[in-house]
C-alpha positions in Angstrom: 0.0 0.0 0.0 1.2 3.5 -0.9 1.9 5.8 2.0 1.7 9.6 2.1 3.8 11.9 4.2 2.7 15.3 5.4 5.0 18.0 6.8 3.3 19.9 9.6 4.5 23.2 11.2 3.4 23.9 14.8 3.4 27.6 15.8 4.2 26.8 19.5 7.8 26.0 20.4 7.9 22.6 22.0 10.5 20.8 24.1 11.6 17.2 23.6 9.1 15.8 26.1 6.2 17.6 24.5 7.3 16.5 21.0 7.5 12.9 22.2 4.0 13.1 23.7 2.6 14.6 20.5 4.3 11.9 18.4 2.9 9.1 20.6 -0.6 10.6 20.5 -0.6 11.1 16.7 0.7 7.6 16.2 -2.5 6.2 17.8 -4.7 7.9 15.1 -6.2 5.5 12.6 -4.2 5.2 9.4 -1.2 7.0 10.8 1.8 4.7 10.4 4.8 6.9 11.6 5.4 10.2 13.2 8.9 11.7 13.1 9.8 14.5 15.6 13.1 16.3 15.8 14.0 18.2 19.0 16.4 20.4 16.8 13.3 21.5 14.8 10.8 22.1 17.7 8.1 23.3 15.4 8.1 20.5 12.8 6.6 17.1 12.4 6.6 14.5 9.6 3.6 12.2 9.6 3.3 9.2 7.4 -0.2 7.8 6.8 -2.2 5.4 4.7 -4.4 7.3 2.1 -7.7 8.0 3.8 -10.4 10.6 3.5 -10.1 13.1 6.3 -6.3 13.0 6.6 -4.3 15.1 6.9 -7.1 17.4 8.3 -7.7 14.8 11.0 -4.1 15.2 12.1 -4.5 19.0 12.3 -7.8 18.5 14.2 -6.0 16.3 16.8 -3.3 18.9 17.2 -5.9 21.6 17.7 -7.6 19.6 20.4 -4.3 19.5 22.2 -4.3 23.4 22.2 -1.7 23.7 19.4 -1.8 25.8 16.3 -0.6 23.9 13.2 -0.5 24.1 9.5 0.2 21.7 6.7 3.4 22.9 4.9 3.5 20.2 2.3 2.2 16.8 1.5 
């Protein structure tokens, strides 16, 4: 199955602990297969997912529910 990757920018600056928690939470979303976080880039996430209607908007919705302000930079 073909995977898609989306690059997400989060407005808030996050520390390593917060990035790890966000990565774990997003990894539990249906159709998300991998989340890459980099503490050297505290605003950015790469999320790999199976093609599915509602994604990547579902990812942004999850981040919003966590009180974060995020945008898709590329997919």
